[in-house]
C-alpha positions in Angstrom: -27.0 -84.8 -14.6 -25.7 -83.7 -17.6 -27.1 -80.9 -19.4 -26.6 -80.8 -23.2 -28.5 -77.8 -24.3 -29.3 -74.1 -23.3 -33.1 -75.1 -23.0 -31.9 -77.7 -20.8 -29.8 -75.5 -18.8 -32.9 -73.0 -18.6 -35.0 -75.8 -17.7 -32.8 -76.9 -14.7 -32.3 -73.3 -13.4 -35.8 -72.6 -13.2 -36.2 -76.2 -11.5 -33.2 -74.9 -8.8 -34.9 -71.8 -8.4 -38.2 -73.3 -7.2 -36.5 -75.4 -4.8 -34.6 -72.4 -3.6 -37.7 -70.7 -3.0 -39.2 -73.4 -1.0 -36.3 -74.3 1.2 -36.3 -70.4 1.9 -39.9 -70.4 3.2 -39.3 -73.6 5.0 -36.6 -71.8 6.7 -38.6 -69.0 7.6 -40.8 -71.0 9.4 -38.2 -72.2 11.9 -36.3 -69.2 12.0 -39.7 -67.8 13.7 -39.9 -70.4 16.4 -38.5 -69.4 19.9 -37.3 -73.0 21.4 -36.0 -72.0 24.4 -35.8 -69.2 26.8 -38.7 -68.1 28.8 -42.1 -67.9 27.9 -44.2 -65.0 27.4 -47.1 -64.2 29.4 -49.5 -64.2 27.1 -53.6 -64.8 27.6 -53.2 -68.6 27.5 -50.7 -68.8 29.7 -52.7 -66.4 32.4 -55.6 -68.5 32.2 -53.7 -72.0 33.0 -52.0 -70.2 35.6 -55.1 -68.5 37.2 -56.7 -72.4 36.9 -53.6 -73.4 38.7 -54.0 -70.7 41.4 -57.8 -71.5 41.7 -57.1 -74.9 42.3 -54.1 -75.0 44.7 -55.8 -72.2 47.0 -59.2 -74.6 47.1 -57.1 -77.3 47.7 -55.6 -76.2 50.5 -58.9 -74.2 51.9 -59.9 -78.4 52.2 -57.1 -79.0 54.6 
């Protein structure tokens, strides 16, 4: 892209600054994710675990 005037340069700078802000925002979303490692034992995990234990113990009592 060829820039022929200071006004065009300022317009392009504004466009690039907006693009950088969008990319930073998107990058923050990905940086906050935890893709590996041991999972935290939050309420949802505890609920699923307790359901599993209940099903397992009721199945063992049936045999």
